[in-house]
TIVO-2410 file (N, C-alpha, C; in nm, 3 decimals):
# residues 83
REC num residu      c1      c2      c3 atome chaine
REC   1      M   3.742  -8.103   1.850     N      A
REC   1      M   3.833  -7.991   1.865    CA      A
REC   1      M   3.783  -7.868   1.790     C      A
REC   2      L   3.730  -7.893   1.670     N      A
REC   2      L   3.683  -7.781   1.588    CA      A
REC   2      L   3.565  -7.711   1.653     C      A
REC   3      A   3.475  -7.789   1.711     N      A
REC   3      A   3.359  -7.729   1.779    CA      A
REC   3      A   3.404  -7.646   1.898     C      A
REC   4      L   3.505  -7.693   1.969     N      A
REC   4      L   3.557  -7.619   2.083    CA      A
REC   4      L   3.625  -7.490   2.038     C      A
REC   5      A   3.696  -7.498   1.927     N      A
REC   5      A   3.768  -7.380   1.876    CA      A
REC   5      A   3.673  -7.268   1.836     C      A
REC   6      F   3.553  -7.302   1.793     N      A
REC   6      F   3.457  -7.201   1.750    CA      A
REC   6      F   3.340  -7.185   1.848     C      A
REC   7      S   3.362  -7.224   1.974     N      A
REC   7      S   3.256  -7.209   2.073    CA      A
REC   7      S   3.234  -7.061   2.106     C      A
REC   8      P   3.111  -7.022   2.135     N      A
REC   8      P   3.082  -6.881   2.164    CA      A
REC   8      P   3.166  -6.822   2.278     C      A
REC   9      P   3.188  -6.894   2.390     N      A
REC   9      P   3.271  -6.832   2.494    CA      A
REC   9      P   3.414  -6.803   2.447     C      A
REC  10      L   3.472  -6.894   2.371     N      A
REC  10      L   3.607  -6.872   2.322    CA      A
REC  10      L   3.610  -6.758   2.222     C      A
REC  11      M   3.517  -6.756   2.131     N      A
REC  11      M   3.513  -6.648   2.032    CA      A
REC  11      M   3.489  -6.512   2.099     C      A
REC  12      G   3.399  -6.510   2.198     N      A
REC  12      G   3.375  -6.386   2.272    CA      A
REC  12      G   3.499  -6.339   2.345     C      A
REC  13      G   3.571  -6.434   2.404     N      A
REC  13      G   3.694  -6.398   2.473    CA      A
REC  13      G   3.798  -6.341   2.379     C      A
REC  14      L   3.808  -6.398   2.261     N      A
REC  14      L   3.903  -6.348   2.162    CA      A
REC  14      L   3.866  -6.208   2.114     C      A
REC  15      V   3.737  -6.184   2.095     N      A
REC  15      V   3.692  -6.051   2.054    CA      A
REC  15      V   3.724  -5.948   2.164     C      A
REC  16      L   3.695  -5.983   2.289     N      A
REC  16      L   3.725  -5.892   2.400    CA      A
REC  16      L   3.875  -5.868   2.413     C      A
REC  17      F   3.954  -5.973   2.389     N      A
REC  17      F   4.099  -5.957   2.393    CA      A
REC  17      F   4.144  -5.861   2.283     C      A
REC  18      G   4.084  -5.872   2.165     N      A
REC  18      G   4.117  -5.779   2.056    CA      A
REC  18      G   4.084  -5.636   2.093     C      A
REC  19      F   3.968  -5.615   2.156     N      A
REC  19      F   3.932  -5.480   2.201    CA      A
REC  19      F   4.031  -5.428   2.305     C      A
REC  20      S   4.076  -5.516   2.394     N      A
REC  20      S   4.171  -5.472   2.496    CA      A
REC  20      S   4.304  -5.430   2.434     C      A
REC  21      I   4.345  -5.499   2.328     N      A
REC  21      I   4.468  -5.461   2.258    CA      A
REC  21      I   4.451  -5.323   2.194     C      A
REC  22      L   4.337  -5.300   2.130     N      A
REC  22      L   4.312  -5.170   2.070    CA      A
REC  22      L   4.309  -5.060   2.175     C      A
REC  23      A   4.245  -5.086   2.288     N      A
REC  23      A   4.240  -4.987   2.397    CA      A
REC  23      A   4.380  -4.958   2.449     C      A
REC  24      W   4.462  -5.061   2.462     N      A
REC  24      W   4.598  -5.043   2.511    CA      A
REC  24      W   4.679  -4.957   2.413     C      A
REC  25      L   4.660  -4.978   2.284     N      A
REC  25      L   4.730  -4.897   2.184    CA      A
REC  25      L   4.687  -4.751   2.191     C      A
REC  26      V   4.559  -4.728   2.215     N      A
REC  26      V   4.511  -4.591   2.230    CA      A
REC  26      V   4.574  -4.526   2.353     C      A
REC  27      V   4.578  -4.600   2.463     N      A
REC  27      V   4.638  -4.546   2.586    CA      A
REC  27      V   4.785  -4.514   2.563     C      A
REC  28      L   4.857  -4.605   2.498     N      A
REC  28      L   5.000  -4.583   2.475    CA      A
REC  28      L   5.026  -4.468   2.378     C      A
REC  29      S   4.930  -4.437   2.293     N      A
REC  29      S   4.948  -4.324   2.201    CA      A
REC  29      S   4.930  -4.190   2.273     C      A
REC  30      R   4.871  -4.194   2.393     N      A
REC  30      R   4.843  -4.069   2.464    CA      A
REC  30      R   4.923  -4.050   2.593     C      A
REC  31      L   4.978  -4.159   2.647     N      A
REC  31      L   5.053  -4.151   2.771    CA      A
REC  31      L   5.190  -4.214   2.753     C      A
REC  32      P   5.288  -4.167   2.830     N      A
REC  32      P   5.419  -4.235   2.828    CA      A
REC  32      P   5.405  -4.374   2.891     C      A
REC  33      V   5.486  -4.466   2.843     N      A
REC  33      V   5.482  -4.603   2.893    CA      A
REC  33      V   5.510  -4.606   3.043     C      A
REC  34      S   5.596  -4.519   3.092     N      A
REC  34      S   5.630  -4.518   3.234    CA      A
REC  34      S   5.511  -4.483   3.322     C      A
REC  35      I   5.409  -4.423   3.265     N      A
REC  35      I   5.286  -4.392   3.339    CA      A
REC  35      I   5.179  -4.498   3.309     C      A
REC  36      A   5.163  -4.534   3.183     N      A
REC  36      A   5.055  -4.624   3.143    CA      A
REC  36      A   5.074  -4.766   3.197     C      A
REC  37      Y   5.196  -4.816   3.193     N      A
REC  37      Y   5.216  -4.955   3.231    CA      A
REC  37      Y   5.184  -4.982   3.378     C      A
REC  38      P   5.228  -4.896   3.471     N      A
REC  38      P   5.188  -4.920   3.611    CA      A
REC  38      P   5.036  -4.913   3.631     C      A
REC  39      M   4.968  -4.833   3.552     N      A
REC  39      M   4.821  -4.826   3.564    CA      A
REC  39      M   4.757  -4.960   3.530     C      A
REC  40      A   4.823  -5.038   3.446     N      A
REC  40      A   4.769  -5.170   3.409    CA      A
REC  40      A   4.762  -5.262   3.530     C      A
REC  41      S   4.843  -5.237   3.632     N      A
REC  41      S   4.839  -5.321   3.751    CA      A
REC  41      S   4.708  -5.304   3.829     C      A
REC  42      L   4.634  -5.200   3.798     N      A
REC  42      L   4.503  -5.183   3.862    CA      A
REC  42      L   4.407  -5.294   3.820     C      A
REC  43      G   4.440  -5.364   3.713     N      A
REC  43      G   4.359  -5.478   3.672    CA      A
REC  43      G   4.353  -5.585   3.780     C      A
REC  44      Y   4.462  -5.602   3.856     N      A
REC  44      Y   4.462  -5.697   3.966    CA      A
REC  44      Y   4.364  -5.654   4.075     C      A
REC  45      V   4.359  -5.526   4.100     N      A
REC  45      V   4.267  -5.473   4.202    CA      A
REC  45      V   4.122  -5.494   4.157     C      A
REC  46      V   4.095  -5.462   4.032     N      A
REC  46      V   3.959  -5.478   3.978    CA      A
REC  46      V   3.919  -5.625   3.981     C      A
REC  47      A   4.009  -5.714   3.942     N      A
REC  47      A   3.978  -5.857   3.941    CA      A
REC  47      A   3.947  -5.907   4.082     C      A
REC  48      A   4.024  -5.862   4.179     N      A
REC  48      A   4.000  -5.904   4.317    CA      A
REC  48      A   3.865  -5.853   4.366     C      A
REC  49      L   3.834  -5.727   4.335     N      A
REC  49      L   3.706  -5.671   4.380    CA      A
REC  49      L   3.588  -5.739   4.310     C      A
REC  50      L   3.602  -5.768   4.182     N      A
REC  50      L   3.494  -5.838   4.111    CA      A
REC  50      L   3.475  -5.979   4.167     C      A
REC  51      G   3.585  -6.044   4.205     N      A
REC  51      G   3.575  -6.176   4.266    CA      A
REC  51      G   3.500  -6.173   4.397     C      A
REC  52      V   3.523  -6.071   4.474     N      A
REC  52      V   3.454  -6.057   4.603    CA      A
REC  52      V   3.305  -6.028   4.580     C      A
REC  53      V   3.276  -5.935   4.491     N      A
REC  53      V   3.138  -5.891   4.471    CA      A
REC  53      V   3.054  -5.998   4.401     C      A
REC  54      F   3.105  -6.052   4.291     N      A
REC  54      F   3.022  -6.141   4.209    CA      A
REC  54      F   3.040  -6.290   4.242     C      A
REC  55      L   3.159  -6.329   4.286     N      A
REC  55      L   3.183  -6.470   4.313    CA      A
REC  55      L   3.187  -6.503   4.462     C      A
REC  56      R   3.171  -6.400   4.544     N      A
REC  56      R   3.172  -6.415   4.689    CA      A
REC  56      R   3.299  -6.484   4.739     C      A
REC  57      E   3.412  -6.449   4.676     N      A
REC  57      E   3.540  -6.507   4.718    CA      A
REC  57      E   3.583  -6.442   4.850     C      A
REC  58      P   3.643  -6.520   4.937     N      A
REC  58      P   3.692  -6.461   5.063    CA      A
REC  58      P   3.817  -6.375   5.036     C      A
REC  59      V   3.831  -6.272   5.117     N      A
REC  59      V   3.948  -6.184   5.106    CA      A
REC  59      V   4.027  -6.196   5.235     C      A
REC  60      H   4.155  -6.221   5.222     N      A
REC  60      H   4.241  -6.235   5.338    CA      A
REC  60      H   4.319  -6.106   5.361     C      A
REC  61      V   4.373  -6.092   5.479     N      A
REC  61      V   4.443  -5.970   5.518    CA      A
REC  61      V   4.558  -5.940   5.422     C      A
REC  62      L   4.636  -6.040   5.384     N      A
REC  62      L   4.749  -6.017   5.295    CA      A
REC  62      L   4.702  -5.971   5.157     C      A
REC  63      Q   4.587  -6.017   5.113     N      A
REC  63      Q   4.533  -5.970   4.985    CA      A
REC  63      Q   4.496  -5.823   4.994     C      A
REC  64      I   4.436  -5.785   5.104     N      A
REC  64      I   4.400  -5.644   5.124    CA      A
REC  64      I   4.525  -5.558   5.128     C      A
REC  65      V   4.628  -5.605   5.198     N      A
REC  65      V   4.755  -5.532   5.204    CA      A
REC  65      V   4.812  -5.517   5.064     C      A
REC  66      G   4.809  -5.624   4.985     N      A
REC  66      G   4.860  -5.618   4.848    CA      A
REC  66      G   4.784  -5.519   4.763     C      A
REC  67      I   4.653  -5.517   4.776     N      A
REC  67      I   4.571  -5.422   4.700    CA      A
REC  67      I   4.604  -5.279   4.740     C      A
REC  68      V   4.621  -5.255   4.869     N      A
REC  68      V   4.656  -5.121   4.916    CA      A
REC  68      V   4.794  -5.081   4.863     C      A
REC  69      V   4.889  -5.172   4.864     N      A
REC  69      V   5.024  -5.142   4.814    CA      A
REC  69      V   5.019  -5.108   4.665     C      A
REC  70      I   4.942  -5.184   4.587     N      A
REC  70      I   4.929  -5.156   4.444    CA      A
REC  70      I   4.869  -5.017   4.424     C      A
REC  71      C   4.762  -4.987   4.496     N      A
REC  71      C   4.697  -4.857   4.481    CA      A
REC  71      C   4.790  -4.742   4.522     C      A
REC  72      L   4.864  -4.761   4.629     N      A
REC  72      L   4.961  -4.657   4.670    CA      A
REC  72      L   5.069  -4.638   4.566     C      A
REC  73      G   5.120  -4.747   4.512     N      A
REC  73      G   5.224  -4.738   4.409    CA      A
REC  73      G   5.175  -4.667   4.284     C      A
REC  74      V   5.056  -4.703   4.239     N      A
REC  74      V   5.000  -4.637   4.120    CA      A
REC  74      V   4.974  -4.490   4.150     C      A
REC  75      G   4.926  -4.461   4.270     N      A
REC  75      G   4.904  -4.322   4.308    CA      A
REC  75      G   5.032  -4.240   4.310     C      A
REC  76      L   5.140  -4.299   4.361     N      A
REC  76      L   5.269  -4.230   4.362    CA      A
REC  76      L   5.319  -4.205   4.222     C      A
REC  77      I   5.305  -4.302   4.135     N      A
REC  77      I   5.351  -4.286   3.997    CA      A
REC  77      I   5.268  -4.180   3.926     C      A
REC  78      A   5.137  -4.183   3.945     N      A
REC  78      A   5.049  -4.083   3.882    CA      A
REC  78      A   5.081  -3.944   3.935     C      A
REC  79      R   5.109  -3.935   4.063     N      A
REC  79      R   5.141  -3.804   4.122    CA      A
REC  79      R   5.274  -3.750   4.070     C      A
REC  80      S   5.369  -3.840   4.045     N      A
REC  80      S   5.499  -3.796   3.996    CA      A
REC  80      S   5.490  -3.747   3.851     C      A
REC  81      A   5.384  -3.783   3.780     N      A
REC  81      A   5.369  -3.742   3.641    CA      A
REC  81      A   5.316  -3.600   3.630     C      A
REC  82      V   5.257  -3.550   3.736     N      A
REC  82      V   5.201  -3.414   3.733    CA      A
REC  82      V   5.314  -3.315   3.758     C      A
REC  83      P   5.329  -3.219   3.665     N      A
REC  83      P   5.440  -3.120   3.684    CA      A
REC  83      P   5.416  -3.025   3.798     C      A
***
């Protein structure tokens, strides 16, 4: 168990998670939560695209529709933030 707890992939993941928390705090210090939080949903879009490009995962029509809906929603929210 101890060897697993200190394995390089786990430690690397924890370090990256720490950086993501710091980045999120920086974003929240500069943007209102009502704008920043919906932007976080773009992570789903990025994950899907990375899966297609690097893992050659198949993409189904409903997944594409979901990605488009997420992008449209984030776009609407970003547009509403502009005075």
